[in-house]
C-alpha positions in Angstrom: 0.0 0.0 0.0 1.1 3.5 -0.7 0.4 7.0 0.6 -1.6 9.8 -1.2 0.9 11.5 -3.6 -1.2 15.1 -3.2 -1.4 16.2 0.1 -4.9 16.9 1.9 -4.2 20.7 2.1 -2.4 21.1 -1.3 -5.2 23.3 -2.7 -2.8 25.9 -4.1 -1.8 23.2 -6.6 -5.1 23.6 -8.2 -6.8 26.8 -7.2 -9.6 26.6 -9.6 -11.0 23.3 -8.4 -10.6 24.3 -4.8 -12.5 27.5 -5.3 -15.3 25.8 -7.4 -15.7 22.9 -4.9 -15.7 25.3 -1.9 -18.2 27.7 -3.4 -20.7 25.4 -5.1 -21.9 22.4 -3.2 -23.1 20.5 -6.4 -19.6 20.9 -7.8 -18.4 19.0 -5.0 -20.4 15.9 -6.1 -19.6 16.6 -9.9 -15.8 16.8 -9.3 -16.0 13.4 -7.1 -18.1 11.9 -10.1 -15.3 12.9 -12.5 -12.4 11.4 -10.1 -14.1 8.2 -9.7 -15.0 7.9 -13.6 -11.3 8.7 -14.3 -9.9 6.1 -11.7 -12.3 3.4 -12.1 -14.4 3.9 -15.4 -17.6 3.6 -13.3 -20.5 5.9 -14.1 -19.9 9.4 -13.3 -23.5 9.9 -12.5 -23.5 7.1 -9.8 -20.8 8.5 -8.1 -22.3 12.1 -8.3 -25.7 10.6 -6.7 -23.6 8.9 -4.0 -22.1 12.4 -3.0 -25.2 14.0 -3.4 -27.9 11.8 -1.6 -25.5 10.0 1.1 -23.3 13.1 1.9 -20.2 12.2 3.9 -21.0 8.4 3.8 -21.4 8.5 -0.2 -18.2 10.7 -0.4 -16.5 8.2 1.6 -17.6 5.4 -0.6 -16.3 7.2 -3.7 -12.9 8.1 -1.8 -12.7 4.3 -1.1 -13.1 3.4 -4.8 -10.1 5.6 -5.5 -8.0 4.4 -2.8 -8.8 0.7 -3.9 -7.8 1.6 -7.3 -4.4 3.1 -6.5 -3.9 0.8 -3.4 -3.6 3.8 -1.2 -3.6 3.3 2.5 -6.7 4.2 4.5 -9.9 3.0 6.0 -13.7 3.7 5.4 -13.7 5.5 8.7 -11.0 7.8 7.8 -12.6 8.6 4.6 -15.9 9.2 6.1 -14.3 11.5 8.8 -12.3 13.3 6.3 -15.3 14.2 4.3 -17.3 15.3 7.5 -14.6 17.5 8.8 -12.9 18.8 5.5 -15.1 17.5 2.6 -14.1 20.2 0.0 -10.2 19.5 0.7 -10.7 15.7 0.6 -12.6 16.1 -2.8 -9.8 18.4 -4.1 -7.1 16.0 -3.1 -8.9 13.1 -4.9 -9.4 15.2 -8.2 -5.7 16.2 -8.2 -4.6 12.6 -7.3 -6.5 11.0 -10.0 -5.4 13.5 -12.6 -1.6 13.0 -11.6 -1.9 9.3 -11.5 -3.8 9.0 -14.9 -1.5 11.5 -16.6 1.5 9.0 -16.3 
């Protein structure tokens, strides 16, 4: 297992997504959907619905899919806690992480 390559509070690495996710709640869901789609090939709509309907739990499910795909350390509990306490930062981290790993 490996660690996240992108830091949780590395928002200045991609200010645009950070601002959009922080200011628009639906963008949070959309960016998570995009991240899951790029990482796993699953439906973007399904991942968006998880985040929108199930809030922190749905976002944690999506984060877990990204962790599983890239063999990143963590747990469902830590994923849920991150999305409860600093969801926009977690969603930005996931978005950056997927983009970095998929650009290789």
